N, CA and C atoms as an extended XYZ file, in Angstrom:
282
Properties=species:S:1:pos:R:3:atomname:S:1:resname:S:1:resid:I:1 pbc="F F F"
N       -17.628       23.418      -10.683 N   MET     1
C       -17.309       21.910       -9.868 CA  MET     1
C       -18.554       23.025       -8.709 C   MET     1
N       -17.474       24.482       -8.155 N   MET     2
C       -18.485       24.984       -7.152 CA  MET     2
C       -19.692       25.096       -7.934 C   MET     2
N       -20.766       25.051       -6.750 N   GLY     3
C       -22.313       25.467       -6.505 CA  GLY     3
C       -23.414       24.284       -7.331 C   GLY     3
N       -22.341       22.944       -7.289 N   LYS     4
C       -22.853       21.810       -8.103 CA  LYS     4
C       -22.047       20.556       -7.621 C   LYS     4
N       -23.100       19.221       -7.234 N   ARG     5
C       -23.668       18.618       -6.265 CA  ARG     5
C       -22.253       17.746       -7.296 C   ARG     5
N       -21.146       17.561       -6.690 N   LEU     6
C       -20.595       16.062       -6.858 CA  LEU     6
C       -20.620       14.113       -6.645 C   LEU     6
N       -20.568       13.917       -6.757 N   TYR     7
C       -20.862       12.803       -6.990 CA  TYR     7
C       -19.267       11.903       -6.500 C   TYR     7
N       -18.615       10.535       -5.091 N   LYS     8
C       -17.186        9.947       -5.500 CA  LYS     8
C       -17.985        8.858       -6.427 C   LYS     8
N       -17.250        8.834       -8.048 N   THR     9
C       -17.184        7.249       -7.779 CA  THR     9
C       -15.463        7.137       -8.140 C   THR     9
N       -15.646        5.914       -8.201 N   TYR    10
C       -14.502        4.940       -8.805 CA  TYR    10
C       -14.768        4.373      -10.156 C   TYR    10
N       -13.727        4.203      -10.762 N   ALA    11
C       -13.491        2.899      -11.475 CA  ALA    11
C       -12.525        2.457      -11.887 C   ALA    11
N       -12.514        0.676      -11.938 N   ASP    12
C       -10.954        0.400      -12.447 CA  ASP    12
C        -9.920        0.405      -11.197 C   ASP    12
N       -10.075        0.637      -10.291 N   LEU    13
C        -9.151        0.853       -9.064 CA  LEU    13
C        -8.962       -1.206       -9.138 C   LEU    13
N        -7.437       -1.118       -8.403 N   THR    14
C        -6.463       -2.137       -7.475 CA  THR    14
C        -6.218       -1.510       -6.614 C   THR    14
N        -6.484       -3.300       -6.098 N   ASN    15
C        -5.110       -3.249       -4.969 CA  ASN    15
C        -3.785       -3.278       -5.327 C   ASN    15
N        -2.549       -3.197       -4.793 N   ILE    16
C        -1.577       -3.647       -5.056 CA  ILE    16
C        -0.830       -4.845       -4.526 C   ILE    16
N        -0.363       -5.285       -4.272 N   VAL    17
C         0.436       -6.211       -2.651 CA  VAL    17
C         1.330       -5.753       -2.904 C   VAL    17
N         2.859       -5.645       -2.318 N   ILE    18
C         4.522       -6.183       -2.189 CA  ILE    18
C         4.874       -7.172       -1.031 C   ILE    18
N         4.932       -8.699       -0.884 N   ARG    19
C         5.912       -9.006       -0.264 CA  ARG    19
C         7.191       -9.066       -0.223 C   ARG    19
N         7.366       -8.566        0.888 N   VAL    20
C         9.248       -8.828        0.809 CA  VAL    20
C         9.594       -9.269        1.858 C   VAL    20
N        10.488      -10.812        1.472 N   SER    21
C        10.637      -11.868        2.778 CA  SER    21
C        12.145      -12.211        2.453 C   SER    21
N        12.479      -13.260        3.295 N   ASP    22
C        13.507      -14.266        2.697 CA  ASP    22
C        13.320      -14.589        2.040 C   ASP    22
N        11.812      -16.066        2.259 N   GLY    23
C        11.451      -16.500        1.073 CA  GLY    23
C        11.419      -17.679        1.805 C   GLY    23
N        12.063      -18.143        2.973 N   THR    24
C        12.029      -19.055        4.076 CA  THR    24
C        10.514      -18.890        4.466 C   THR    24
N         9.701      -20.412        5.314 N   PRO    25
C         8.607      -20.864        5.900 CA  PRO    25
C         8.623      -19.876        6.422 C   PRO    25
N         9.799      -19.503        7.861 N   GLU    26
C         9.828      -19.561        9.464 CA  GLU    26
C        10.158      -17.309        8.714 C   GLU    26
N        10.740      -17.718        7.568 N   GLY    27
C        10.935      -15.871        7.733 CA  GLY    27
C         9.254      -15.013        6.941 C   GLY    27
N         8.377      -15.897        6.671 N   LYS    28
C         6.886      -15.696        5.631 CA  LYS    28
C         6.132      -15.881        7.178 C   LYS    28
N         6.388      -17.579        7.803 N   LYS    29
C         4.988      -16.750        9.484 CA  LYS    29
C         4.691      -15.061       10.333 C   LYS    29
N         5.492      -14.779       10.740 N   HIS    30
C         5.079      -13.360       10.339 CA  HIS    30
C         4.849      -12.574        9.823 C   HIS    30
N         4.178      -11.438        9.546 N   ALA    31
C         4.602      -10.378        9.047 CA  ALA    31
C         4.483       -8.882        8.852 C   ALA    31
N         4.191       -7.530        8.707 N   ALA    32
C         4.436       -6.452        8.969 CA  ALA    32
C         3.995       -5.980        8.324 C   ALA    32
N         2.304       -4.984        8.144 N   LEU    33
C         1.744       -4.757        7.081 CA  LEU    33
C         1.911       -2.942        7.183 C   LEU    33
N         1.976       -2.668        5.634 N   VAL    34
C         2.858       -1.590        5.151 CA  VAL    34
C         1.186       -0.824        4.258 C   VAL    34
N         1.011       -0.068        4.979 N   SER    35
C        -0.647       -0.114        3.812 CA  SER    35
C        -0.703        1.855        3.668 C   SER    35
N        -0.901        2.398        2.467 N   ALA    36
C        -1.332        3.595        1.863 CA  ALA    36
C        -3.080        3.737        1.284 C   ALA    36
N        -3.920        4.373        0.951 N   HIS    37
C        -4.787        4.262        0.141 CA  HIS    37
C        -4.557        5.951        0.072 C   HIS    37
N        -5.389        5.892       -1.620 N   LEU    38
C        -5.502        6.945       -2.247 CA  LEU    38
C        -6.873        7.389       -2.627 C   LEU    38
N        -7.887        8.829       -1.911 N   ASP    39
C        -9.088        8.212       -1.691 CA  ASP    39
C        -9.777        9.757       -2.320 C   ASP    39
N        -8.458       10.251       -3.059 N   SER    40
C        -9.075       12.542       -3.160 CA  SER    40
C       -10.180       12.863       -3.745 C   SER    40
N       -11.094       13.518       -4.134 N   THR    41
C       -12.269       14.145       -4.725 CA  THR    41
C       -11.806       14.930       -5.717 C   THR    41
N       -11.928       14.636       -6.837 N   LEU    42
C       -12.021       16.098       -7.886 CA  LEU    42
C       -12.502       17.340       -7.585 C   LEU    42
N       -11.529       18.792       -6.898 N   PRO    43
C       -10.577       18.641       -8.130 CA  PRO    43
C        -9.003       18.169       -7.628 C   PRO    43
N        -8.939       18.439       -6.334 N   SER    44
C        -7.751       17.846       -5.932 CA  SER    44
C        -6.682       17.162       -6.128 C   SER    44
N        -5.914       17.518       -6.186 N   PRO    45
C        -4.683       17.091       -6.793 CA  PRO    45
C        -4.027       15.189       -6.092 C   PRO    45
N        -4.832       15.468       -4.552 N   GLY    46
C        -4.890       13.747       -3.611 CA  GLY    46
C        -3.191       13.346       -3.228 C   GLY    46
N        -2.662       14.738       -3.050 N   ALA    47
C        -1.232       15.002       -2.158 CA  ALA    47
C        -1.678       15.006       -0.617 C   ALA    47
N        -2.693       15.290       -0.497 N   ALA    48
C        -2.655       14.435        1.443 CA  ALA    48
C        -3.048       13.564        1.199 C   ALA    48
N        -4.087       13.299        0.276 N   ASP    49
C        -5.010       12.260        0.656 CA  ASP    49
C        -5.223       11.111       -0.345 C   ASP    49
N        -4.019       10.534       -0.443 N   ASP    50
C        -2.960        9.837        0.333 CA  ASP    50
C        -1.815        9.648        0.170 C   ASP    50
N        -1.490       10.040       -1.411 N   ALA    51
C        -0.460       10.116       -2.576 CA  ALA    51
C         0.655       10.350       -2.025 C   ALA    51
N         0.849       11.099       -0.968 N   LEU    52
C         2.051       10.843        0.036 CA  LEU    52
C         2.558        9.877        0.908 C   LEU    52
N         1.639        9.204        1.133 N   SER    53
C         2.331        8.337        1.799 CA  SER    53
C         2.146        7.290        1.120 C   SER    53
N         2.057        7.174        0.427 N   ILE    54
C         1.827        6.524       -1.167 CA  ILE    54
C         3.410        6.200       -1.239 C   ILE    54
N         3.351        8.210       -1.665 N   GLY    55
C         5.101        7.317       -2.524 CA  GLY    55
C         6.059        7.407       -1.411 C   GLY    55
N         6.232        7.900        0.327 N   VAL    56
C         6.472        7.612        0.802 CA  VAL    56
C         6.915        5.714        1.356 C   VAL    56
N         5.733        5.008        1.107 N   MET    57
C         6.185        3.479        1.222 CA  MET    57
C         6.312        3.019       -0.042 C   MET    57
N         6.089        3.712       -1.575 N   LEU    58
C         7.537        3.478       -2.404 CA  LEU    58
C         8.903        3.628       -2.321 C   LEU    58
N         8.729        4.695       -1.982 N   ASP    59
C        10.581        4.435       -1.648 CA  ASP    59
C        10.894        3.638        0.127 C   ASP    59
N        10.425        3.562        0.542 N   CYS    60
C        10.961        2.750        2.021 CA  CYS    60
C        11.319        1.500        1.195 C   CYS    60
N        10.469        0.401        0.345 N   ILE    61
C        10.677       -0.629       -0.865 CA  ILE    61
C        11.417       -0.228       -1.131 C   ILE    61
N        12.062        0.213       -1.629 N   ARG    62
C        13.319        1.367       -2.682 CA  ARG    62
C        14.224        1.149       -2.108 C   ARG    62
N        14.745        1.504       -0.531 N   VAL    63
C        15.677        1.650        0.226 CA  VAL    63
C        16.069       -0.006        1.146 C   VAL    63
N        14.684       -0.297        1.227 N   LEU    64
C        15.199       -1.956        2.188 CA  LEU    64
C        15.454       -3.164        0.725 C   LEU    64
N        15.321       -2.223        0.450 N   THR    65
C        15.605       -3.570       -1.038 CA  THR    65
C        16.638       -3.644       -1.920 C   THR    65
N        17.438       -2.359       -1.501 N   HIS    66
C        18.348       -1.462       -2.165 CA  HIS    66
C        19.917       -1.340       -0.973 C   HIS    66
N        19.342       -2.075       -0.271 N   THR    67
C        20.111       -2.385        1.347 CA  THR    67
C        20.926       -2.885        1.416 C   THR    67
N        22.366       -3.161        0.957 N   PRO    68
C        23.735       -4.268        0.567 CA  PRO    68
C        23.377       -4.628        2.055 C   PRO    68
N        23.250       -5.874        2.358 N   GLY    69
C        22.945       -7.035        2.544 CA  GLY    69
C        22.031       -7.013        4.361 C   GLY    69
N        21.056       -6.592        3.714 N   TRP    70
C        19.838       -6.277        3.991 CA  TRP    70
C        18.526       -7.701        3.660 C   TRP    70
N        18.510       -8.405        5.412 N   THR    71
C        17.441       -9.416        5.200 CA  THR    71
C        16.819       -9.655        5.756 C   THR    71
N        15.178       -9.605        5.795 N   PRO    72
C        14.084       -9.368        6.260 CA  PRO    72
C        13.999      -10.456        7.667 C   PRO    72
N        14.204      -10.283        8.999 N   SER    73
C        13.342      -11.297        9.791 CA  SER    73
C        12.379      -11.748       10.048 C   SER    73
N        11.234      -11.052        9.412 N   HIS    74
C        10.077      -11.847        9.024 CA  HIS    74
C         9.589      -10.714        7.592 C   HIS    74
N         8.590      -11.368        7.083 N   ALA    75
C         8.010      -10.930        5.476 CA  ALA    75
C         7.612       -9.675        6.065 C   ALA    75
N         6.837       -8.921        5.340 N   ILE    76
C         7.185       -6.959        5.399 CA  ILE    76
C         5.922       -6.881        3.704 C   ILE    76
N         4.634       -7.031        4.047 N   ILE    77
C         3.830       -6.491        3.450 CA  ILE    77
C         2.843       -5.567        3.056 C   ILE    77
N         4.181       -4.555        1.772 N   PHE    78
C         3.449       -3.458        1.320 CA  PHE    78
C         2.190       -3.318        0.803 C   PHE    78
N         1.257       -2.487        1.204 N   CYS    79
C        -0.337       -3.020        0.401 CA  CYS    79
C        -0.887       -1.185        0.505 C   CYS    79
N        -1.412       -1.025       -1.082 N   LYS    80
C        -1.554       -0.016       -1.241 CA  LYS    80
C        -3.026       -0.368       -1.823 C   LYS    80
N        -3.830        0.341       -1.860 N   ARG    81
C        -5.334        0.311       -1.434 CA  ARG    81
C        -5.944        1.626       -2.410 C   ARG    81
N        -7.075        1.425       -2.528 N   PRO    82
C        -7.560        2.755       -3.101 CA  PRO    82
C        -8.961        3.309       -2.020 C   PRO    82
N        -8.981        2.629       -1.809 N   PHE    83
C       -10.233        3.310       -0.558 CA  PHE    83
C        -9.673        2.794        1.041 C   PHE    83
N       -10.087        3.862        2.027 N   ASP    84
C       -10.326        3.112        3.438 CA  ASP    84
C       -10.436        2.376        4.228 C   ASP    84
N       -10.588        1.430        3.409 N   VAL    85
C       -10.667        0.361        4.388 CA  VAL    85
C       -10.846       -0.725        3.545 C   VAL    85
N       -10.471       -1.992        3.494 N   PHE    86
C        -9.855       -3.228        2.872 CA  PHE    86
C        -9.795       -3.886        4.045 C   PHE    86
N        -9.812       -5.534        3.184 N   PHE    87
C       -10.145       -6.702        4.381 CA  PHE    87
C        -8.726       -8.453        3.694 C   PHE    87
N        -8.161       -8.357        4.439 N   PHE    88
C        -7.657       -9.605        3.690 CA  PHE    88
C        -7.522      -10.995        4.557 C   PHE    88
N        -8.856      -11.842        4.214 N   HIS    89
C        -9.604      -12.671        5.111 CA  HIS    89
C        -7.781      -13.776        5.245 C   HIS    89
N        -7.434      -13.653        4.562 N   ASP    90
C        -5.927      -15.237        4.847 CA  ASP    90
C        -4.720      -14.108        4.205 C   ASP    90
N        -4.083      -13.365        5.069 N   LEU    91
C        -3.028      -13.086        4.798 CA  LEU    91
C        -1.766      -13.851        4.329 C   LEU    91
N        -1.950      -14.902        4.100 N   SER    92
C        -0.832      -15.760        3.333 CA  SER    92
C        -1.366      -15.411        2.151 C   SER    92
N        -2.304      -15.035        2.026 N   LEU    93
C        -2.988      -15.256        0.535 CA  LEU    93
C        -2.148      -13.864       -0.276 C   LEU    93
N        -1.303      -12.946        0.680 N   ALA    94
C        -0.936      -12.088        0.212 CA  ALA    94
C         0.629      -11.659       -0.510 C   ALA    94
């Protein structure tokens, strides 16, 4: 790769969206968005861009959902996306 032209090509990438809420309409009325992305270039393993943030986000989901007695007062939407840019036209779909 050194001394050669390299182009980023992404294929078969998917957003992963997880909504954590108490299931009530009031609990779903407002939400916090927690988001991370991964878009490293070869030969990098992607640890800093940004697999570390994805790991932290997944661990936050694990800790929150396994904490006895914890119930969210508002929904939390966790989004793993393949690029720096993303759009939700309607967060109620997330």
